[in-house]
SEPAMAR-126786 format. One record per residue: x, y, z of N, C-alpha, C, O, CB in turn; residue in three letters. Coordinates in steps of 0.001 Angstrom, whole numbers, plus 500000, padded with zeros to 6 digits. Glycine has a CB too. Layout:
XYZXYZXYZXYZXYZALA...
# end
This chain:
549806462279835832550524461517836850552029461721836706552768461701837690550175460021836753UNK552478461921835445553909462101835264554379463371835937555459463390836529554263462128833787UNK553569464469835860553955465730836509553996465549838021554892466080838676552975466869836131UNK553042464810838591553028464591840039554263463844840470554847464152841509551777463825840463UNK554670462858839680555859462090840045557098462964840008557979462848840860556033460891839113UNK557163463859838994558331464740838898558383465687840075559439465862840685558308465531837588UNK557223466321840415557200467273841534557488466576842861558128467149843743555841467986841603UNK557005465314843002557304464573844229558784464266844322559385464321845395556496463276844289UNK559352463945843184560793463666843172561578464909843546562533464835844321561239463157841791UNK561177466067842993561880467300843320561718467660844780562634468198845403561385468434842452UNK560534467358845332560337467621846763561264466764847603561792467214848620558881467365847166UNK561455465550847180562378464681847924563798465217847845564548465184848820562328463239847382UNK564152465714846658565495466296846540565636467474847467566632467615848177565785466724845097UNK564603468337847450564668469556848255564720469236849748565397469939850498563467470455847954UNK564041468224850182563995467886851619565146466995852052565331466746853244562686467202851950UNK565914466517851093567056465686851468566699464254851763567469463545852409567727466263852649UNK565500463796851285565083462428851601565810461439850721566260460397851197563568462266851437UNK565935461765849383566603460821848495568105460887848694568647461940849030566245461102847031UNK568781459760848485570252459783848605570849460523847440570168460825846460570832458356848678UNK572108460810847554572822461452846475572887460507845290572707459297845423574231461876846922UNK573157461104844097573168460294842891574411459409842787574463458541841916573074461186841680UNK575429459606843660576666458824843562576389457356843830575593457027844710577725459351844548UNK577028456478843090576854455043843257577661454556844456578825454922844625577275454290841979UNK577007453698845314577709453100846464578621451987845968578281451325844988576696452549847523UNK579782451749846614580691450676846165580049449316846328579339449084847307582012450721846943UNK580282448411845393579696447065845441580317446270846579581481446460846932579898446323844094UNK579491445350847161579953444535848294581064443606847850581034443066846744578791443721848902UNK582034443426848712583121442488848465584251443092847661585263442435847418582601441282847759UNK584085444376847231585126445003846451585762446118847258585091446830848005584573445536845127UNK587034446250847096587759447291847819587607448598847078587886448679845882589253446927847984UNK587169449611847778586991450904847093588308451381846510589390451199847070586427451967848061UNK588146452007845340589331452574844693589807453768845477589002454464846096589037452971843233UNK591056454012845464591573455181846182590968456463845641590825456630844430593098455241846086UNK590615457365846542589971458627846165590948459500845414592167459346845488589438459368847403UNK590327460458844662591157461390843906591981462253844815593048462733844432590309462255843015UNK591481462459846052592227463303846983593527462654847396594485463338847756591393463607848211UNK593564461286847344594782460588847753595754460402846602596954460236846821594436459243848344UNK595236460428845354596085460146844207596607461397843519597787461486843183595335459319843223UNK595678462403843304596081463610842567595436464822843226594286465142842926595676463517841054UNK596133465485844092595543466624844814595076467733843890594222468524844289596541467187845796UNK595601467829842656595179468910841770593856468617841077593276469529840488596242469171840735UNK593355467398841119592092467023840474591089466512841501590451465478841304592334465953839395UNK590960467241842584590037466833843639588599467031843174588276468089842635590300467627844939UNK587724466039843368586298466133843030585475465834844267585654464811844929585924465159841875UNK584554466769844565583631466572845673582275466226845085581513467111844695583549467838846591UNK581981464947845022580767464476844374579522465031845053578553465388844383580728462959844373UNK579546465104846374578372465603847102578083467050846759576922467429846608578576465461848608UNK579138467878846630578920469283846287578400469421844857577524470241844586580220470084846457UNK578937468626843959578451468675842586576980468291842521576196468912841803579279467752841691UNK576619467272843271575223466840843277574327467897843893573199468098843443575074465526844033UNK574819468568844912574053469642845543573806470787844557572714471355844520574789470165846792UNK574815471120843766574654472166842765573650471748841702572853472557841228575998472500842119UNK573702470447841328572769469940840336571332470051840837570439470503840120573099468488839987UNK571132469630842079569785469708842665569322471157842774568164471473842504569759469042844056UNK570250472038843175569880473445843294569456474044841973568519474842841943571024474235843858UNK570101473695840891569736474208839578568352473736839173567566474501838615570759473782838537UNK568049472450839460566736471919839117565640472605839926564582472937839390566695470407839349UNK565892472816841202564905473503842045564699474943841581563576475446841611565350473484843519UNK565768475608841153565644476991840649564794477022839389563963477914839215567039477600840361UNK565004476045838511564206475969837285562740475762837626561857476398837052564708474832836372UNK562496474853838577561103474584838978560445475833839517559316476138839131561044473471840032UNK561106476570840398560517477768840998560284478861839955559256479536839973561418478298842115UNK561245479027839050561084480047838014559937479697837084559186480575836659562378480211837214UNK559798478405836762558720478001835873557358478234836523556431478709835867558877476532835485UNK557234477903837799555976478150838507555654479646838559554499480043838403556046477576839931UNK556682480469838781556472481920838835555988482443837491555051483240837444557768482642839248UNK556608482011836396556229482509835075554809482093834713554068482861834100557207482004834017UNK554434480882835092553062480447834798552052481251835601550964481541835105552894478949835096UNK552391481613836827551508482447837641551375483847837058550277484401837002552025482526839075UNK552503484422836622552471485756836034551687485759834722550962486709834426553897486268835799UNK551836484697833944551098484624832689549594484565832940548821485191832214551546483406831881UNK549177483823833953547753483737834277547199485112834647546068485442834290547523482741835431UNK547994485917835363547548487275835711547383488127834459546400488856834325548548487944836677UNK548347488036833540548256488829832317547074488406831464546400489249830872549539488711831516UNK546821487115831396545686486620830613544385487205831143543534487629830362545631485079830642UNK544220487233832469543001487808833055542907489302832776541831489813832468542964487557834570UNK544046490008832884544029491451832657543699491790831205542912492701830946545373492058833040UNK544295491065830257544038491321828841542601490985828488541976491691827697544997490515827963UNK542069489913829067540686489522828783539701490576829277538620490721828706540371488170829428UNK540057491316830334539140492327830878539204493661830180538350494512830427539418492532832314UNK540193493888829305540366495206828690539259495574827696538827496727827707541694495259827992UNK538772494667826835537663495053825951536424495500826722535739496437826310537298493894825041UNK536135494834827836534994495232828640535222496621829236534306497441829290534736494205829751UNK536459496874829683536780498202830203536648499277829139536187500380829431538183498215830770UNK537045498973827905536910499932826810535440500218826515535061501368826289537610499406825548UNK534615499177826516533193499367826235532537500257827293531745501138826958532477498010826168UNK532861500031828558532296500858829616532768502308829500532004503238829757532670500291830985UNK534022502493829114534550503859828978533855504606827852533541505787827996536062503829828726UNK533610503929826729532969504582825596531506504909825872530911505718825160533075503705824368UNK530921504296826889529527504580827240529380505797828146528263506233828425528913503377827913UNK530510506352828609530437507542829458529923508725828637530356508936827504531827507868830077UNK529003509488829211528406510607828491529300511833828498529272512618827550527064510953829087UNK530089512014829541530963513165829635532225512925828809532941511950829035531319513459831104UNK532495513810827857533632513612826962534963513647827705535877512894827367533624514666825874UNK535084514508828706536338514606829449536583513323830236537703512813830254536317515825830398UNK535539512792830890535681511531831620536005510389830656536806509509830974534391511215832412UNK535383510408829484535653509366828500537104509432828035537773508405827923534702509498827300UNK537585510638827766538965510795827324539937510367828414540940509714828125539234512241826916UNK539656510724829650540525510320830759540526508806830927541574508209831175540079510993832065UNK539348508176830792539280506722830882540075506043829780540721505024830022537843506266830828UNK540035506591828574540800506018827467542299506147827712543067505237827397540423506699826148UNK542709507274828273544127507451828579544582506412829600545655505825829461544396508874829106UNK543765506191830620544141505218831659544153503794831089544997502986831479543162505304832861UNK543249503482830193543276502172829540544553502009828721545172500945828734542038501987828640UNK544942503056828016546177502998827232547384502801828138548283502024827816546347504276826399UNK547408503496829265548511503340830214548556501914830757549629501329830906548375504347831373UNK547370501358831052547324499985831565547831498996830516548584498079830842545888499616831990UNK547422499179829257547898498305828180549403498456827992550094497479827704547162498618826860UNK549913499668828152551346499900827992552131499216829107553211498676828867551649501407827977UNK551593499235830320552271498537831430552271497027831191553274496360831443551582498862832786UNK551162496491830710551116495057830408552103494700829301552727493639829338549695494639830001UNK552240495582828323553196495329827251554621495309827790555441494497827362553061496387826151UNK554912496202828730556238496190829355556440494900830152557540494348830169556419497422830275UNK555376494416830814555471493152831552555756491985830607556537491090830930554173492891832336UNK555114492005829438555342490935828455556798490943827995557417489887827864554392491096827236UNK557341492125827752558741492210827323559686491692828405560658490998828105559101493656826964UNK559398492033829673560223491527830773560100490008830889561090489309831106559818492196832102UNK558870489508830741558657488062830813559389487343829682559892486235829870557157487740830760UNK559447487964828526560153487346827407561650487217827705562266486204827375559936488163826123UNK562225488234828323563641488155828710563874487063829750564855486322829681564119489507829258UNK562950486976830721563095485933831742562924484548831136563565483593831575562078486140832869UNK562058484435830126561840483134829488563103482658828779563413481467828800560674483212828491UNK563826483571828156565090483199827501566124482757828529566874481809828297565641484379826673UNK566161483446829663567081483048830726566713481670831280567590480867831600567077484091831853UNK565408481407831391564958480112831903565374478981830961565823477933831424563430480111832091UNK565235479176829667565644478145828705567149477896828799567602476756828690565259478559827264UNK567920478966829003569370478799829143569703477977830379570614477150830338570067480166829218UNK568980478187831480569205477388832693568882475920832447569616475034832886568356477924833857UNK567777475665831743567374474279831457568425473592830583568795472444830829565986474243830758UNK568901474305829562569919473717828683571203473413829448571816472365829245570221474658827512UNK571605474321830319572825474096831105572673472898832033573597472098832182573174475347831921UNK571497472776832660571266471649833566571235470327832792571715469305833283569945471845834341UNK570674470352831595570602469137830786571982468691830324572283467497830315569697469359829580UNK572827469655829938574167469332829447575105468882830555576145468288830273574758470524828744UNK574759469152831808575630468751832919575758467236832999576797466723833413575093469299834246UNK574697466508832602574739465052832592574667464450833983574619465169834981575986464584831910UNK574660463122834042574625462415835308573323462558836057573308462419837280575724462880836162UNK572199462839835353570910463045836005570078461771835959570133461030834978570149464202835343UNK569310461512837009568377460374836975567335460574835887567106461709835469567685460190838345UNK566704459524835422565700459653834351564565460588834715564076461337833870565133458300834007UNK564132460548836008563019461423836398563379462892836211562567463676835720562621461164837857UNK564603463268836605565027464660836475565194465041835012564841466150834611566336464895837234UNK565734464117834209565897464398832788564543464630832116564390465529831290566640463247832101UNK563560463796832489562212463983831944561606465318832379560948466005831598561304462833832381UNK561842465664833635561319466943834131561902468112833337561180469035832961561636467112835633UNK563229468065833082563847469156832337563309469224830908563149470307830345565366468991832319UNK563033468050830329562461468033828988561088468695828962560792469497828078562361466602828473UNK560241468345829956558906468942830039559000470434830376558219471244829878558052468207831099UNK559967470781831227560131472188831604560478473034830390559997474161830269561219472337832678UNK561304472514829487561670473275828295560471473441827369560300474491826748562822472586827550UNK559639472399827278558424472522826461557524473630826994556991474437826232557654471187826430UNK557360473655828341556524474702828952557138476090828733556418477055828481556344474434830467UNK558469476187828831559133477480828637558958477966827204558730479154826976560629477378828982UNK559062477060826241558849477454824847557410477891824604557155478820823837559207476302823911UNK556467477210825266555063477588825125554812478968825730554026479755825202554155476540825791UNK555491479253826846555381480591827439555847481650826438555222482702826309556214480681828749UNK556938481374825735557438482325824743556434482550823622556231483685823193558756481836824163UNK555799481473823140554784481619822089553597482430822593553061483267821867554309480238821598UNK553183482183823838552074482950824416552423484425824547551568485287824342551693482385825782UNK553661484718824885554082486111825031554049486840823688553729488028823637555492486181825634UNK554373486146822612554296486754821283552848487127820965552584488212820448554859485791820203UNK551914486231821273550497486515821033550003487670821907549231488512821449549653485261821295UNK550447487708823163550035488795824049550581490129823564549896491148823653550501488525825480UNK551796490133823058552380491358822515551534491887821352551268493086821274553831491105822051UNK551112490991820448550276491397819327548921491921819811548430492929819304550077490224818364UNK548319491239820789547034491671821309547117493069821909546261493915821648546532490687822347UNK548138493305822706548258494587823393548559495719822418548025496818822565549346494514824457UNK549401495466821433549692496510820445548454496841819619548194498008819325550840496071819522UNK547705495835819251546463496072818519545455496826819379544761497718818891545861494745818045UNK545375496469820654544447497152821556544872498608821757544026499498821845544375496421822915UNK546177498845821829546658500217821959546266501070820771545902502233820938548157500232822123UNK546335500503819554545916501240818368544411501512818392543957502565817945546292500465817101UNK543644500556818918542199500765819033541893501915819992541003502725819737541504499474819510UNK542628501978821083542422503065822046542783504410821422542059505389821604543260502829823320UNK543885504467820695544281505723820053543225506178819049542951507373818933545642505564819353UNK542636505233818326541573505580817390540347506105818136539703507059817698541195504362816533UNK540034505471819268538894505935820071539154507336820617538232508147820702538613504955821233UNK540400507628820986540746508970821477540532510003820373539988511078820625542216509012821978UNK540959509680819152540787510620818042539316510820817697538939511866817170541544510129816812UNK538482509820817993537056509914817668536244510637818732535060510904818526536491508539817463UNK536856510956819862536123511743820868535841513118820270536779513799819855536939511866822221UNK534584513547820213534285514834819559534907516004820299535139515921821505532778515040819458UNK535179517085819598535739518259820264534732518846821242533532518607821110536160519319819232UNK535203519610822223534255520207823191533303521173822495533667521820821513535018520946824321UNK532090521261823010531089522145822408531459523616822569531040524457821774529721521888823026UNK532227523918823577532704525287823772533917525250824688534133524274825407531585526202824366UNK534698526306824658535809526440825591536122527920825767535763528749824930537062525660825092UNK536792528234826861537211529607827139538719529676826937539471528945827582536806530056828596UNK539148530534826063540572530662825780541273531325826959540637531848827874540806531470824484UNK542602531289826911543391531907827965543124533406828063543248533997829136544869531656827726UNK542761534009826946542507535441826924541074535802827289540683536965827190542829535988825572UNK540287534815827709538935535093828180537882535112827105536776535594827350538914536375828873UNK538180534601825905537209534572824811536497533226824815537140532178824758537900534828823438UNK535173533255824882534385532024824831534174531634823375533587532383822593533019532198825562UNK534661530451823026534553529942821666533473528867821616533421527987822475535911529381821174UNK532626528943820619531474528048820507531587527220819231531913527747818167530146528852820517UNK531315525910819346531404525008818199530252525261817244529103525419817655531407523540818655UNK530583525296815969529590525589814953529865524719813744531020524401813459529598527089814573UNK528819524328813026528994523525811832528703522066812087528080521707813086530386523682811301UNK529162521222811168528887519795811254529979519022810529530375519381809421527500519464810663UNK530468517943811174531435517054810550532717517762810165533330518452810980530833516415809340UNK533122517584808899534382518167808433534335519687808416535382520335808384534716517650807046UNK533138520268808437532984521722808392532897522349809788532588523534809912531743522082807595UNK533161521579810821533148522130812170534220523200812323535297523109811735533354521020813207UNK533909524204813114534884525204813521534325525915814755533148525778815087535189526223812354UNK535183526667815419534763527461816572534662528919816168535479529421815395535745527290817756UNK533653529593816698533497531022816489533324531680817856532696531112818750532283531334815548UNK533877532867818012533716533561819290532234533801819546531503534262818669534500534904819301UNK531807533481820757530384533543821090529808534937820853528645535080820473530167533132822543UNK530628535961821080530228537344820854531330538035820056532467537565820044529958538088822207UNK531013539129819399532085539897818753533158540285819768532870540464820952531514541163818075UNK534383540413819300535500540773820168535187542079820906534768543064820298536809540909819346UNK535400542069822227535058543231823047536208544224823106537332543934822696534677542792824458UNK535894545396823624536905546431823792537992545966824750539176546182824494536267547729824300UNK537597545323825865538576544865826853539498543811826266540704543838826510537871544310828087UNK538947542888825498539773541846824891540721542440823855541892542065823792538891540769824245UNK540227543349823061541057543952822025542227544723822631543361544597822169540219544878821146UNK541958545511823652543013546303824273544038545412824971545239545679824909542414547292825269UNK543567544354825635544491543482826355545430542743825405546623542622825686543715542480827197UNK544907542251824293545730541479823365546705542375822607547852541988822385544846540719822380UNK546266543559822210547119544420821400548160545165822221549101545716821649546277545407820649UNK548024545200823544549058545808824374550297544927824361550187543704824278548554546023825821UNK551444545517824441552697544768824349552840543772825491553335542665825279553883545723824345UNK552413544144826709552578543232827840551602542059827782551741541100828541552394543986829144UNK550626542130826895549692541002826783550401539758826294549999538641826621548537541347825840UNK551456539941825512552187538785825012552933538068826128553405536946825942553159539209823927UNK553042538712827287553631538065828459552555537592829431552815537412830621554590539020829166UNK551348537393828913550210536877829688549790537837830791549300537387831827550556535523830296UNK549961539130830611549584540097831636548335540858831216548063541036830029550737541073831908UNK547578541304832225546424542181832023545373541579831095544728542310830343546883543506831468UNK545193540278831133544140539662830335542808539791831067542769539611832284544464538173830042UNK541723540095830369540435540299831036539849538992831516540132537931830961539455540991830105UNK539037539072832542538333537883833020537313537457831985536845538266831183537649538147834384UNK536972536169832013536077535630830995534718536317831000534105536496829948535899534144831198UNK534249536699832178532905537268832298532925538794832372531922539395832757532213536707833526UNK534041539437832014534123540898832106533129541538831145533183541273829944535559541390831801UNK532231542365831641531293543058830736532025544134829952532731544963830526530114543685831530UNK531854544113828648532532545079827791531806545113826463531390544066825966534040544722827601UNK531638546307825864530952546407824573531824545875823448533032545720823633530557547857824287UNK531244545590822282532043545120821143533036546190820688532767547389820776531126544723819972UNK534177545731820205535173546628819649534786546950818206535008546151817296536598546000819725UNK534206548133818015533774548561816688534658549705816210535669550042816825532286548990816702UNK534242550291815091534997551394814504536447550966814239537395551672814585534959552632815435UNK536590549789813614537911549200813407538006548702811974537029548191811427538178548042814416UNK539173548847811366539365548438809981539620546926809902539863546268810914540537549219809345UNK539558546400808683539809544974808479541250544625808827541495543588809443539502544574807028UNK542200545455808452543608545160808742543873545134810235544678544323810694544518546185808075UNK543221545999811014543389545978812465542795544693813060543346544127814004542726547222813102UNK541693544249812510541082543007812994541988541811812688542129540910813515539684542802812352UNK542601541802811502543526540718811144544757540752812049545247539704812470543951540829809658UNK545251541941812346546407542069813245546072541515814630546902540850815251546851543551813356UNK544867541785815110544444541256816410544449539730816396544918539112817351543041541781816779UNK543940539114815339543857537652815281545247537020815291545436535946815861543088537209814029UNK546212537677814668547574537161814679548175537228816083548825536282816527548445537943813691UNK547961538337816778548466538462818143547794537437819064548441536852819933548233539892818674UNK546505537231818863545774536262819678546330534859819453546483534098820408544265536302819350UNK546631534511818217547193533191817915548530532999818613548791531944819189547361533009816401UNK549369534015818559550680533923819195550539533724820702551252532915821295551509535181818901UNK549637534450821305549427534337822751548908532953823132549407532345824079548448535412823232UNK547921532454822411547319531173822769548305530023822568548317529079823359546055530932821943UNK549118530086821538550096529024821316551109528979822448551491527893822885550810529222819977UNK551549530128822930552501530159824030551857529692825329552500529041826153553067531563824201UNK550586530028825503549932529719826773549656528235826936549761527707828044548640530488826890UNK549304527547825846548865526156825969549765525165825248549443523978825206547473526023825445UNK550871525604824685551815524702824026551098523814823012551302522600822987552546523836825065UNK550273524413822192549491523636821237550372523025820137549950522091819455548413524517820611UNK551582523545819965552409523057818866553220521830819238553413520939818411553331524142818400UNK553693521777820462554617520701820856554194520109822200554660520542823254556076521231820938UNK553331519142822152552899518445823361553658517128823415553410516237822603551337518212823378UNK554579516997824362555415515799824444555525515388825902556235516023826682556828516046823826UNK554824514328826266554843513839827640555455512450827723555171511702828659553435513823828217UNK556290512100826757557000510836826826556105509635826607555114509700825880557679510713828139UNK556472508529827253555753507269827049554615507061828037553956506022828008556711506116827149UNK554373508033828910553320507872829907551938508155829338550933507812829961553579508778831084UNK551871508773828171550588509136827579550605508798826096551666508818825471550280510641827796UNK549447508488825524549410508116824102549719509319823217549504510460823624548034507529823732UNK550225509068822003550473510185821081549169510825820640548153510145820501551263509709819855UNK549199512129820421547996512850820022548296513657818766549457513948818479547492513774821165UNK547251514022818011547485514852816819548116516184817199547747516789818206546167515093816059UNK549063516635816393549770517878816685549409518948815662549218518666814479551290517646816701UNK549321520188816152549121521301815240550413521577814477551506521305814974548658522560816005UNK550282522112813284551458522404812475552231523585813059551636524540813559551052522695811023UNK553522523513812993554372524556813549554138525872812812554113525906811581555855524147813469UNK553967526946813566553794528270812980552411528532812430552191529555811781554778528463811904UNK551470527629812675550122527801812138549371528865812921549405528883814152549351526474812170UNK548692529754812199547842530747812861546520530088813201545786529663812309547622532009811960UNK546216530002814474545046529225814886543782530070815026542682529519815042545331528534816192UNK543911531394815128542746532283815193542774533209813984543771533884813730542730533107816527UNK541672533234813242541557534062812045540152534666812013539309534342812849541846533228810746UNK539910535549811038538563536067810800537789535061809948538394534349809147538614537467810102UNK536496534990810099535714534043809287535783534392807801535879535561807425534246534027809750UNK535732533344806959535710533555805518534309533315804984533372533106805755536722532636804812UNK534166533344803678532832533252803083532192531880803312530974531785803467532909533542801589UNK533012530809803334532448529477803576531915529354804999530851528776805217533503528393803317UNK532647529893805960532181529873807341530986530806807529530117530553808363533315530266808291UNK530949531879806753529792532777806816528518532051806397527459532253806992530017534009805921UNK528620531207805375527440530458804927526905529568806044525693529432806212527778529605803690UNK527819528962806809527394528106807911526812528939809046525793528571809630528568527262808420UNK527460530063809360526940530934810422525548531449810076524710531611810963527891532115810661UNK525297531707808801523993532227808389522875531222808619521710531600808745524028532623806928UNK523231529931808675522220528886808862522009528518810323521159527684810634522609527652808089UNK522761529119811210522637528826812642521940529989813343521512530958812716524034528563813279UNK521841529858814658521224530922815451522251531929815956522009532644816928520471530326816627UNK523398531976815285524439532931815673523970534333815304523706534611814134525807532596814983UNK523865535217816291523312536554816073524204537594816733523968537945817888521869536653816622UNK525227538100816036526094539126816610525342540441816790524382540729816075527325539340815724UNK525790541218817742525113542476818051525546543622817154525010544726817250525358542848819482UNK526521543364816275526981544391815341527318543716814027527336542488813939528213545170815904UNK527583544507813016528040543943811743529473543434811894530228543926812732527952545003810602UNK529845542438811071531151541794811215531916541820809893531343541677808813530985540345811705UNK533232542009810017534113541863808879534223540379808504534345539518809375535506542463809187UNK534178540093807201534410538749806675535638538826805776535703539647804861533151538199805889UNK536613537956806051537885538041805344537828537306804005538574536356803770539006537471806207UNK536933537763803141536815537253801771536402538421800878535668539304801321535773536063801679UNK536864538435799626536504539551798740535024539545798392534390538496798283537328539497797463UNK534505540731798223533093540885797843532992540932796331533718541674795670532471542169798473UNK532089540136795795531871540114794365530566540836794039529507540411794501531846538665793836UNK530613541923793251529379542663792916528442541824792063528868540940791319529717543967792180UNK527175542119792189526163541358791456525836541958790094525157541314789295524904541264792275UNK526296543163789810525966543800788536527243544169787798528299544351788404525089545050788757UNK527130544276786503528289544526785651528865545915785867530081546093785790527915544349784195UNK528024546898786135528511548270786322529408548377787549530459549016787503527333549242786452UNK528992547752788644529815547800789851531137547082789630532176547535790111529070547180791037UNK531109545973788912532338545232788640533307546067787801534513546063788049532018543913787923UNK532769546791786797533616547634785962534172548809786764535302549240786536532831548144784748UNK533385549322787695533844550446788510535008550021789404535968550773789574532688550999789366UNK534927548828789970536026548337790802537295548164789980538390548492790438535646547009791465UNK537142547648788765538315547475787910538898548825787493540114548976787384537952546652786669UNK538027549797787262538477551104786814539312551807787870540328552429787558537294551961786440UNK538879551708789120539582552399790204540589551488790920541226551909791885538572552942791211UNK540729550262790457541723549317791004541569549161792510542545549244793256543150549785790676UNK540357548938792942540098548728794367539390547386794522538817546844793577539238549898794977UNK539450546875795738538755545628796059537964545827797347538404546514798269539762544437796201UNK536823545229797385535962545320798556535990543983799301536186542924798706534507545701798148UNK535792544062800590535622542854801412534183542757801895533464543753801977536597542861802621UNK533783541526802214532402541301802641532200541813804056533050541625804926532041539808802558UNK531077542457804274530607542812805616529290542076805833528376542156805013530431544382805786UNK529210541364806938527974540628807268527181541456808267527685541813809332528289539195807852UNK525958541754807922525110542615808750523762541943808972522764542358808384524921544008808091UNK523715540902809819522453540162809990521334541004810597520160540710810374522687538950810861UNK521673542045811359520647542916811938520250544041810995519381544848811326521136543501813247UNK520868544105809836520583545130808827520733546544809415519835547382809325519158544940808260UNK521891546763810011522147548066810618522521549113809586522342550307809828523246547954811648UNK523043548684808424523529549622807429522596549749806225522373550846805713524894549203806970UNK522064548632805789521247548655804569520262547496804616520192546758805598522138548573803286UNK519511547355803543518534546273803472519188544923803215518596543881803496517519546562802390UNK520381544935802693521069543693802378521799543168803611522340543950804393522055543900801215UNK521817541827803791522515541202804916524009541241804697524762541336805666522049539759805113UNK524462541170803472525893541272803163526102542365802131525255542574801263526458539916802647UNK527199543048802219527560544065801238529070544192801228529755543615802072526883545433801555UNK529588544946800275531019545125800160531469546467800713530757547469800645531441544992798725UNK532697546450801270533238547679801843534753547679801683535385546624801634532842547821803339UNK535330548892801601536775549021801504537440548514802779536908548744803865537169550480801236UNK538598547824802689539227547233803877539590548243804958539657547884806133540460546497803472UNK539825549501804584540231550481805583539038551253806157539226552180806945541229551451804976UNK537822550882805772536632551577806274536441551305807763536804550243808270535376551143805489UNK535867552282808444535575552155809879534159552689810125533774553739809611536639552935810758UNK533410551945810916532062552379811268531804552068812748532320551080813272530999551684810358UNK531013552901813416530734552670814840530002551362815121530031550869816248529924553806815382UNK529345550793814106528590549556814309529213548380813546528541547383813279527135549750813870UNK530488548500813202531181547435812464532330546897813318533295547610813594531715547959811089UNK532217545617813738533251544967814535533729543694813871533711543584812645532738544663815933UNK534153542737814669534642541487814084534560540367815126534496540621816328536104541652813568UNK534564539143814645534634537940815474535796537107814968536304537348813872533288537124815439UNK536223536126815758537325535251815353536834533813815308535904533433816019538533535386816322UNK537476533024814458537168531598814354538474530830814495539558531384814317536452531257812996UNK538353529539814820539525528674814964539111527243814631537946526894814823540127528765816413UNK540024526401814138539667525013813804539290524211815049539594524605816174540832524327813079UNK538630523092814827538249522218815949539478521670816661539413521336817844537374521057815453UNK540609521575815940541825521056816553542259521910817739542863521398818682542945520986815524UNK541957523205817701542333524077818807541603523678820086542226523537821138542034525539818459UNK540297523497820002539539523081821180539932521696821648539988521434822849538059523118820889UNK540208520792820689540599519430821044541933519438821766542077518800822809540675518540819795UNK542918520157821219544239520222821841544194520918823191544888520520824126545215520939820928UNK543381521951823289543295522686824542542723521806825649543246521786826763542438523941824366UNK541655521082825343541082520164826331542083519072826689542222518710827857539778519538825798UNK542775518551825686543775517511825921544877518015826835545283517325827770544370517031824599UNK545360519222826563546441519787827363546015519958828813546766519622829728546888521128826786UNK544829520473829021544335520688830386544135519355831104544440519239832291543012521484830366UNK543627518355830396543402517051831013544717516409831425544832515891832535542646516130830058UNK545709516439830544546984515813830872547701516559831985548376515942832809547869515745829641UNK547564517874832019548142518632833137547506518212834456548191518079835470547959520149832920UNK546201518004834436545488517568835636545927516165836056546186515922837235543970517597835396UNK546012515242835095546403513875835413547847513822835904548167513077836829546225512972834189UNK548721514619835278550119514638835705550246515206837118551047514714837913550969515462834723UNK549458516243837436549495516827838781548988515827839813549562515704840895548656518121838837UNK547911515110839483547380514104840412548376512973840631548529512485841750546056513537839887UNK549052512556839563550033511477839688551222511918840527551763511130841303550507511019838304UNK551636513186840375552768513682841148552433513826842625553318513731843476553229515012840598UNK551148514056842936550744514250844326550559512935845077550463512928846304549465515045844380UNK550508511817844340550285510516844975551580509717845011552422509864844124549190509726844232UNK551750508865846035552937508004846075552875506984844958551784506626844515553060507295847439UNK554024506506844489554036505508843409553256504263843811553414503746844917555480505125843040UNK552430503802842918551622502606843173551248501998841845551292502653840804550349502937844010UNK550877500725841899550407500037840701548907500194840599548181499605841400550802498540840720UNK548406500978839632546963501172839518546242499864839245546775498965838594546650502171838420UNK545013499773839758544210498565839532543799498492838078543508499525837474542963498546840446UNK543765497300837493543327497163836096541853497488835966541141497489836970543600495744835573UNK541364497768834745539948498044834540539081496877834982539513495725834962539680498364833083UNK537856497186835378536939496144835822536604495222834671536460495640833522535661496754836407UNK536486493965835014536124492994833986534614492887833884534103492117833071536742491617834287UNK
# end
């Protein structure tokens, strides 16, 4: 009832029904001479002062109602975000799930900006209330209203602190969910190489679906390939690039890494505050290499079946003492060759000199899971940025509750 009385009183002030706060002269007494007649330099217009007082109170009332309305909207939006996150995580398509998480993060970031703006307005509102209270000469009803208004303004500030904590915590949850989205099962590099996910958990890596082809090898090793020219189409039919030494295969992997880093900006992805931070590849890291012995062990347990023997970038260790002594005597080292089709001998793996060349000996490339993750991320953000640029500015709808 006290709030109703205060609002009714303010309505009367606003409509001009109540008289001014100035006291009327008592009956039978001669009014004192006005300040305008006695001291022209100290003229006081009581009606104007009272009008300013009423205007300040009405401004406080309107601002307080606005802030309470805005807070109610934020409360509903924040309450609906966990449900939106749950629905997003249930999406089967990884790209759609990642895009949904990005949009949830953007929505939480906008709400956080709203909370910061509301906090600034709340401080301004308290300053208005304090100024109106210090002006003095207010009826008891107005003084009580200002007291209650300050309590509500302080409560708004406390609520904003809690909302800030909720949104920051939710943003961290979204970033964790983004990092937990598994890498794509396969992707096609800019140079037309199809990379396939292999392994499990921490041992995941990508391996080229087929041994490097003649067309891919020639395109990458040509000087103009570094300018993204003459790259083969992904589906170009071409035989494996064989009759190649280990050093030539390593040189190809280095050129491929340089090309892919330039093409997709895997090292420095910076889109400002519009998108959540993502894991970054280390500067200068070679992202495409030849498989080593640990990756060979994993490939041997899968259905990966290359059409030729492959170079493995790990030293070959002989199984007998005589071979080991012979290598030491001639100061040479052998590298592993993987021959799952047994094109050369009965053994699936054997050792060979790094400069050896055979018509049925080629190579494949591998890359960490971070490459596929970053590549998908880059393509998704480019798509979202293009869509946002093509649409007029608007406030996106919050996630469904």
